[in-house]
C-alpha positions as CSV (number, residue, x, y, z in Angstrom):
1,M,-6.2,34.5,8.9
2,I,-9.8,33.7,7.6
3,L,-8.8,35.1,4.1
4,A,-5.7,32.9,4.0
5,G,-8.1,29.7,5.0
6,T,-10.4,30.4,2.5
7,F,-7.9,31.0,-0.5
8,A,-6.8,28.0,0.9
9,V,-10.1,26.0,0.5
10,L,-10.6,27.4,-2.9
11,L,-6.9,26.7,-4.6
12,F,-7.6,23.0,-3.1
13,L,-11.1,22.9,-4.7
14,I,-9.7,24.4,-8.2
15,L,-7.1,21.7,-8.3
16,V,-9.5,18.8,-7.9
17,V,-12.1,20.0,-10.0
18,G,-9.0,20.4,-12.7
19,D,-8.2,17.1,-12.0
20,W,-11.2,15.7,-12.6
21,L,-11.6,17.7,-15.9
22,Y,-8.3,16.7,-17.4
23,F,-8.7,13.0,-16.5
24,V,-12.0,12.9,-18.2
25,Q,-10.7,13.8,-21.4
26,L,-10.6,11.8,-24.2
27,S,-6.9,12.6,-25.4
28,P,-3.7,10.8,-25.9
29,D,-2.1,12.2,-23.3
30,A,-5.2,12.2,-20.8
31,G,-5.2,8.6,-21.7
32,R,-2.1,8.2,-19.6
33,Y,-3.2,10.5,-16.7
34,G,-4.3,9.1,-13.6
35,C,-3.4,6.4,-10.7
36,T,-3.2,2.8,-12.2
37,I,-5.4,0.7,-10.0
38,A,-5.6,-2.2,-12.2
39,R,-4.0,-3.6,-15.5
40,A,-4.2,-6.8,-17.6
41,Q,-2.8,-8.2,-20.8
42,E,-4.6,-10.4,-24.1
43,R,-4.0,-11.2,-27.5
44,V,-6.3,-10.1,-30.6
45,A,-5.5,-12.4,-33.3
46,E,-8.4,-12.1,-35.9
47,V,-8.5,-8.1,-36.2
48,T,-5.8,-6.1,-37.3
49,L,-4.7,-2.6,-36.8
50,D,-6.2,-1.0,-39.6
51,Q,-9.4,-3.0,-39.5
52,L,-9.7,-1.9,-36.3
53,Q,-9.0,2.0,-37.3
54,G,-11.6,1.8,-39.7
55,R,-14.4,1.0,-37.3
56,F,-14.1,4.7,-35.7
57,D,-15.4,7.7,-37.0
58,P,-13.1,10.2,-38.7
59,N,-12.0,12.0,-35.6
60,G,-11.1,8.6,-33.9
61,V,-14.4,8.3,-31.9
62,L,-16.7,5.4,-31.0
63,V,-19.7,5.9,-29.4
64,L,-21.2,2.9,-27.2
65,P,-24.2,2.1,-25.6
66,H,-22.8,2.6,-21.7
67,G,-20.1,5.1,-23.0
68,M,-17.6,6.6,-24.9
69,A,-13.9,5.2,-26.9
70,R,-11.3,7.3,-29.0
71,Y,-8.7,5.8,-30.8
72,F,-5.1,7.7,-31.2
73,P,-3.2,5.5,-34.3
74,D,-0.4,7.8,-33.8
75,V,0.3,6.6,-30.3
76,R,-1.7,3.3,-31.1
77,R,-3.9,3.9,-27.8
78,I,-7.8,3.8,-27.3
79,V,-9.1,5.7,-24.3
80,I,-12.6,4.7,-22.9
81,R,-14.7,5.8,-20.1
82,P,-18.5,5.2,-18.9
83,K,-20.9,8.2,-19.5
84,Y,-22.8,9.6,-16.4
85,R,-26.4,10.8,-16.4
86,L,-28.1,13.2,-14.0
87,F,-30.8,11.9,-12.6
88,S,-30.2,7.9,-12.7
89,T,-28.2,5.1,-11.5
90,G,-25.3,6.7,-13.6
91,F,-23.9,8.9,-10.6
92,R,-20.5,9.6,-10.1
93,T,-18.7,8.3,-7.3
94,A,-15.3,10.3,-5.8
95,W,-13.4,7.5,-7.5
96,P,-14.3,7.5,-11.1
97,L,-12.7,4.9,-13.4
98,K,-11.6,5.1,-17.1
99,G,-9.5,2.6,-19.3
100,A,-6.5,3.3,-21.0
101,I,-5.5,0.3,-24.1
102,E,-2.3,0.2,-25.2
103,L,-2.0,-1.6,-28.5
104,A,1.2,-3.6,-29.7
105,P,1.1,-4.8,-33.1
106,E,2.2,-8.3,-33.8
107,A,2.4,-10.6,-36.6
108,T,-1.1,-11.5,-36.6
109,G,-3.2,-9.1,-34.8
110,F,-2.1,-7.0,-31.8
111,R,-1.1,-7.0,-28.0
112,V,-3.6,-5.4,-25.8
113,L,-2.2,-3.9,-22.5
114,Y,-5.3,-2.4,-20.5
115,F,-5.0,0.0,-17.7
116,K,-7.7,1.2,-15.3
117,R,-7.1,4.5,-13.8
118,I,-8.7,7.1,-11.0
119,P,-7.8,10.6,-10.8
120,W,-4.7,11.8,-8.7
121,S,-6.8,13.7,-6.7
122,S,-9.0,10.9,-5.5
123,A,-6.4,8.4,-4.8
124,I,-4.4,11.4,-2.8
125,I,-7.2,12.3,-0.8
126,T,-8.2,8.5,0.0
127,M,-4.7,8.2,1.0
128,I,-4.6,11.3,3.2
129,W,-7.6,10.2,4.7
130,F,-6.8,6.6,5.7
131,L,-3.3,8.3,7.2
132,L,-4.9,10.9,9.3
133,V,-7.5,8.3,10.8
134,G,-5.0,5.5,11.5
135,L,-2.0,8.1,12.7
136,G,-4.6,9.5,14.6
137,T,-6.1,6.6,16.7
138,I,-2.8,5.2,16.8
139,G,-1.4,8.5,18.3
140,F,-3.9,8.9,20.9
141,V,-3.4,5.2,22.0
142,V,0.2,5.9,22.4
143,S,-0.5,9.6,24.4
144,F,-3.2,7.8,26.4
145,L,-0.9,5.0,27.4
146,V,2.3,7.5,28.1
147,Q,-0.1,10.0,30.7
148,G,-1.4,6.8,32.3
149,G,-4.9,6.5,30.9
150,L,-5.1,2.9,32.2
151,A,-4.8,3.5,35.6
152,S,-8.8,3.5,36.3
153,L,-11.4,1.9,35.1
154,G,-12.5,4.7,33.3
155,G,-10.1,5.4,31.5
156,V,-9.6,1.8,30.0
157,L,-13.3,2.3,29.1
158,L,-12.3,5.5,27.3
159,G,-9.5,4.0,25.4
160,I,-11.5,1.1,24.5
161,G,-14.1,3.3,22.8
162,V,-11.6,5.5,21.1
163,I,-10.2,2.4,19.7
164,A,-13.2,1.0,18.6
165,L,-14.7,4.3,17.0
166,G,-11.4,4.7,14.8
167,L,-11.6,1.1,13.6
168,L,-15.0,1.6,12.7
169,V,-14.2,4.8,11.0
170,L,-11.7,2.8,9.1
171,A,-13.7,-0.1,8.3
172,F,-16.6,2.3,7.1
173,G,-14.1,4.0,4.6
174,L,-13.0,0.6,3.3
175,L,-16.5,-0.4,3.0
176,T,-17.1,2.6,0.9
177,I,-14.3,2.5,-1.4
178,T,-15.2,-1.1,-2.1
179,I,-18.6,-0.6,-3.0
180,A,-17.7,2.6,-5.0
181,Y,-14.9,0.6,-6.9
182,R,-17.3,-2.4,-7.6
183,L,-19.8,0.0,-9.0
184,E,-17.4,2.0,-11.3
185,D,-15.5,-1.0,-12.1
186,S,-18.8,-2.8,-13.5
187,R,-19.6,0.4,-15.5
188,L,-16.2,0.3,-17.3
189,T,-15.7,-3.5,-17.7
190,Q,-19.8,-2.9,-19.6
191,V,-18.1,-0.2,-21.7
192,Y,-15.0,-2.3,-22.6
193,R,-17.3,-5.5,-23.6
194,E,-19.2,-3.1,-25.9
195,L,-15.8,-2.0,-27.4
196,Q,-14.8,-5.7,-28.0
197,S,-18.3,-6.5,-29.5
198,A,-18.0,-3.3,-31.5
199,L,-14.8,-3.8,-32.9
200,A,-15.3,-7.7,-33.5
201,W,-12.8,-8.8,-31.4
202,S,-12.5,-11.7,-29.2
203,K,-9.4,-12.1,-26.5
204,T,-7.0,-14.7,-25.7
205,P,-4.7,-15.2,-23.0
206,G,-1.3,-13.7,-23.2
C-alpha cells in the first residue's frame, strides 16, 4: 500500500514537471499548449509580416529585456514568455503565464489574436482544490444537519465554526490566485509591450 502511494505521488510529480517543461518551450506546438484564460484582438497596419520576420534572428528568436519571443513564420505564430531569475523578484508562482500571438495577414498589415495561457496542471489542480474545499464544506453542513447537529448550542457553534473555516480557506485561495495572476500578468504584459516596441508596431482596436 505504501509502495503504491509512493508510486502515485512520484507519477503525479513527473506529470506536473513534464507539463511545466513542455509549457515553457518556445516551439510552435507548445505555443498552443495550455489552458487559455484570456484573449485579445487588435490590428497592426504599419508593419508587414515580411518586415516583422526580419526583426528576428535566423532562428526566429528575439531576446527582450524581460523575456523572450520566437516567431514561427510557417504557422504565423509568435510565442512569448517572461524570464525568471533565481534570488530576485522574478520568482515563478504556481500559475505562470505565457503568450501566443496568432498573426493573420490583411491587405495592409495584419490582425493579431493574443492568447494568455497557464499550464494545464496548474488549472486542474486549482479546480480540484476549490472543489474539494467547497464540496467538503457543503458535505459537512448537510451531514451535520441530517444528524441533528443544531439540536444544541454547542452543535450550532461547531457548525458555524466549520462553515467559517471553509469560507476562510476559500477566500484565502481566491486571494492567493488573484495576487499571483496579477503578478504574472504584469510580467507578461511587460514582455508584450517590449515586443511591440522592438517590432515597431502600434495596435489599433479591431
